[in-house]
C-alpha positions as semicolon CSV with decimal commas, in nm:
position;residue;x (nm);y (nm);z (nm)
1;M;-4,868;4,295;-5,248
2;E;-5,221;4,425;-5,379
3;R;-5,198;4,705;-5,095
4;S;-4,837;4,825;-5,129
5;V;-4,941;4,879;-5,553
6;T;-5,220;5,069;-5,469
7;L;-5,013;5,307;-5,171
8;I;-4,689;5,343;-5,472
9;A;-4,936;5,408;-5,700
10;M;-5,138;5,675;-5,448
11;F;-4,798;5,877;-5,309
12;A;-4,748;5,911;-5,698
13;A;-5,014;6,042;-5,670
14;L;-4,994;6,270;-5,406
15;I;-4,626;6,401;-5,586
16;A;-4,882;6,542;-5,920
17;A;-5,097;6,686;-5,713
18;L;-4,871;6,912;-5,488
19;G;-4,712;7,008;-5,848
20;L;-5,054;7,191;-5,890
21;I;-4,951;7,447;-5,636
22;P;-4,853;7,674;-5,829
23;Q;-4,446;7,719;-5,813
24;F;-4,206;8,005;-5,756
25;T;-3,896;8,032;-6,010
26;L;-3,546;8,148;-5,898
27;A;-3,367;8,316;-6,151
28;F;-3,126;8,031;-6,207
29;G;-3,444;7,831;-6,363
30;V;-3,484;7,560;-6,073
31;P;-3,851;7,592;-5,949
32;I;-3,956;7,594;-5,582
33;T;-4,241;7,361;-5,552
34;A;-4,443;7,142;-5,345
35;Q;-4,366;6,821;-5,490
36;T;-4,082;6,755;-5,249
37;L;-4,303;6,745;-4,952
38;G;-4,471;6,457;-5,141
39;V;-4,118;6,304;-5,177
40;M;-4,004;6,329;-4,823
41;L;-4,343;6,194;-4,736
42;C;-4,317;5,843;-4,973
43;G;-4,000;5,790;-4,758
44;T;-4,164;5,893;-4,393
45;V;-4,541;5,683;-4,512
46;L;-4,408;5,414;-4,706
47;G;-4,094;5,355;-4,642
48;A;-3,736;5,300;-4,787
49;W;-3,821;5,071;-5,069
50;R;-4,184;5,203;-5,076
51;G;-4,147;5,512;-5,108
52;T;-3,846;5,504;-5,381
53;L;-4,090;5,331;-5,607
54;A;-4,361;5,589;-5,577
55;V;-4,138;5,784;-5,685
56;L;-3,981;5,598;-5,956
57;L;-4,298;5,545;-6,070
58;F;-4,432;5,933;-6,091
59;L;-4,061;5,983;-6,270
60;A;-4,163;5,731;-6,494
61;L;-4,511;5,923;-6,608
62;V;-4,306;6,239;-6,673
63;A;-4,045;6,054;-6,864
64;L;-4,380;5,951;-7,096
65;G;-4,413;6,309;-7,128
66;L;-4,736;6,325;-6,857
67;P;-4,693;6,724;-6,762
68;L;-4,678;6,633;-6,390
69;L;-4,390;6,889;-6,287
70;A;-4,463;7,222;-6,117
71;G;-4,542;7,438;-6,431
72;G;-4,731;7,155;-6,638
73;R;-4,375;7,011;-6,686
74;G;-4,306;6,671;-6,845
75;G;-4,103;6,510;-7,069
76;L;-3,762;6,394;-7,168
77;G;-3,609;6,724;-7,212
78;V;-3,668;6,820;-6,811
79;F;-3,393;6,553;-6,734
80;T;-3,161;6,805;-6,911
81;S;-3,252;7,070;-6,744
82;P;-3,080;7,238;-6,457
83;T;-3,364;7,079;-6,267
84;V;-3,197;6,714;-6,386
85;G;-3,082;6,639;-6,007
86;F;-3,267;6,726;-5,820
87;L;-3,540;6,480;-6,007
88;I;-3,272;6,210;-6,016
89;G;-3,192;6,306;-5,636
90;W;-3,573;6,275;-5,567
91;P;-3,566;5,864;-5,539
92;I;-3,246;5,849;-5,318
93;A;-3,380;6,091;-5,104
94;A;-3,753;5,895;-5,026
95;F;-3,541;5,619;-4,947
96;A;-3,310;5,767;-4,730
97;A;-3,590;5,941;-4,557
98;G;-3,755;5,604;-4,509
99;L;-3,475;5,426;-4,414
100;F;-3,423;5,709;-4,145
101;M;-3,753;5,634;-4,031
102;H;-3,649;5,281;-3,958
103;L;-3,323;5,378;-3,795
104;F;-3,506;5,663;-3,578
105;R;-3,827;5,388;-3,500
106;Q;-3,754;5,473;-3,104
107;I;-3,788;5,846;-3,137
108;P;-4,203;6,037;-3,165
109;V;-4,270;5,926;-3,526
110;G;-4,319;6,305;-3,573
111;L;-4,047;6,417;-3,462
112;A;-3,791;6,134;-3,674
113;A;-4,048;6,181;-3,968
114;G;-3,935;6,522;-3,929
115;I;-3,566;6,484;-3,877
116;A;-3,550;6,202;-4,167
117;S;-3,738;6,431;-4,422
118;V;-3,438;6,738;-4,338
119;L;-3,145;6,483;-4,340
120;G;-3,342;6,261;-4,703
121;G;-3,550;6,467;-4,839
122;I;-3,277;6,784;-4,733
123;V;-2,933;6,696;-4,703
124;V;-2,946;6,377;-4,949
125;L;-3,145;6,577;-5,204
126;Y;-2,941;6,860;-5,192
127;V;-2,603;6,634;-5,283
128;F;-2,759;6,563;-5,617
129;G;-2,914;6,901;-5,704
130;I;-2,583;7,089;-5,668
131;A;-2,415;6,831;-5,868
132;G;-2,709;6,887;-6,164
133;L;-2,620;7,290;-6,159
134;M;-2,284;7,217;-6,156
135;V;-2,307;7,037;-6,469
136;V;-2,608;7,178;-6,669
137;L;-2,482;7,528;-6,573
138;D;-2,118;7,500;-6,540
139;K;-2,068;7,658;-6,144
140;T;-1,814;7,553;-5,960
141;A;-1,913;7,365;-5,624
142;L;-1,889;7,693;-5,469
143;E;-2,147;7,838;-5,688
144;A;-2,379;7,532;-5,726
145;T;-2,404;7,547;-5,301
146;A;-2,469;7,887;-5,301
147;L;-2,757;7,878;-5,550
148;V;-2,940;7,601;-5,364
149;S;-2,929;7,756;-5,050
150;A;-3,199;7,959;-5,121
151;F;-3,442;7,670;-5,126
152;I;-3,305;7,585;-4,704
153;P;-3,621;7,800;-4,513
154;G;-3,937;7,599;-4,797
155;D;-3,762;7,330;-4,758
156;L;-3,735;7,323;-4,394
157;I;-4,101;7,418;-4,378
158;K;-4,189;7,095;-4,591
159;A;-3,979;6,866;-4,371
160;V;-4,189;7,026;-4,068
161;L;-4,505;6,921;-4,230
162;A;-4,404;6,591;-4,342
163;G;-4,354;6,534;-3,974
164;F;-4,678;6,677;-3,868
165;I;-4,855;6,506;-4,141
166;T;-4,701;6,141;-4,070
167;Q;-4,776;6,199;-3,688
168;G;-5,129;6,287;-3,805
169;L;-5,147;5,969;-4,036
170;A;-5,034;5,762;-3,698
171;R;-5,290;5,833;-3,469
172;A;-5,525;5,805;-3,754
173;R;-5,387;5,457;-3,875
174;P;-5,100;5,380;-3,709
175;D;-5,098;5,033;-4,006
176;A;-5,085;5,280;-4,279
177;L;-4,720;5,383;-4,160
178;L;-4,538;5,152;-4,297
179;S;-4,159;5,320;-4,255
180;R;-4,230;5,157;-3,908
181;A;-4,349;4,827;-3,989
């Protein structure tokens, strides 16, 4: 129990630390950040439930006003911005990535983590991101999907990184990979 709480807090801190990497904001107001890499790693390393809890802890701290999102953003106002769909989707994306890691436990860790990151951290997350853009920016599904497609190359790079990082962690400390336990 104590170990789980520590890891959940550490991965929430990892997401916050990845927010310090400079962001690139697209013309329609949604930033490209490294924080989704942290969300992917929450699922691939901690597993579905612990990964979800780490992301929820991070989002609770953001809601309390801590400026932990990329660009120093925080507070309840970020939950009314164009990024709201992505923020709501983060815990579900972490859960999905962790679930896919568990389902793919028969294939090598790095490959499983890469696939889990694409399915959870991109496909599942984009469903929420598109819905958020449709509501906040009053876009059609097609328009919102076109806007979100700008994220695909960067997110694929993050998914590959998540695969390599998870594989490296599995080699260095196999017992630390809770998604396969």
